[in-house]
C-alpha positions in Angstrom: 8.0 -2.4 1.7 11.0 -5.0 0.7 13.9 -4.7 0.2 14.0 -3.2 -3.2 17.6 -3.4 -5.6 17.3 -0.2 -8.5 20.2 0.9 -11.1 21.4 4.4 -11.3 23.0 5.4 -14.4 25.0 9.2 -13.3 26.4 11.6 -15.6 28.3 14.5 -16.0 26.5 17.2 -17.6 28.3 19.1 -21.0 27.3 21.8 -19.0 29.0 21.0 -15.6 27.0 19.3 -11.8 25.7 15.9 -12.9 22.4 14.3 -13.6 21.2 10.2 -12.7 18.4 8.6 -14.0 17.6 5.0 -12.5 17.0 2.3 -15.4 13.8 0.7 -13.8 11.7 3.3 -13.4 11.0 5.3 -16.5 10.9 9.3 -15.5 12.3 8.7 -11.9 15.4 11.3 -12.2 17.3 14.1 -10.1 20.7 15.8 -10.4 23.0 18.1 -9.1 25.8 20.3 -9.1 28.2 17.2 -6.7 27.6 13.5 -7.5 26.4 13.5 -3.5 23.8 16.1 -4.5 22.6 14.4 -7.8 22.3 11.0 -5.8 20.5 12.2 -2.7 18.1 13.6 -5.5 17.5 10.4 -7.2 17.0 9.0 -3.7 13.9 11.5 -2.8 12.9 10.9 -6.5 12.9 6.9 -5.8 11.0 7.7 -2.8 8.0 9.3 -4.0 8.1 6.6 -6.7 8.2 4.3 -3.7 5.0 5.5 -2.4 3.5 6.3 -5.4 2.8 2.6 -6.8 2.3 1.1 -2.9 -0.6 3.3 -2.9 -2.1 3.5 -6.2 -1.9 -0.1 -5.5 -0.1 -0.2 -8.4 2.4 -3.1 -9.9 6.1 -2.0 -11.4 7.0 -1.9 -15.0 8.2 -4.5 -16.3 12.0 -3.4 -16.9 15.1 -6.0 -17.9 18.0 -3.9 -17.4 21.2 -6.2 -19.9 24.6 -6.1 -19.6 26.1 -7.2 -22.8 29.7 -6.9 -23.7 31.0 -6.1 -27.1 34.7 -5.8 -28.4 34.5 -2.4 -30.8 37.2 -2.0 -33.1 38.0 1.4 -33.8 40.0 2.3 -37.1 42.2 4.7 -37.6 43.7 6.2 -40.1 47.0 8.1 -40.3 46.3 11.2 -43.1 
């Protein structure tokens, strides 16, 4: 299989720990107590998903990640 790059969103949970999800492949997640654990879990989930697509000869769903930068103005009021 050719080298593929995936975008992983790593977030800190409110209750501690971390979650990671693949933005290109819906339903591919990982979680762990540390960033390292969450990234290890997402790697395992990616391996499983890629093997599944290969075995079933499925086409990857088309999803395109676009980064948009916007200036956000925040209004503040003093009371």
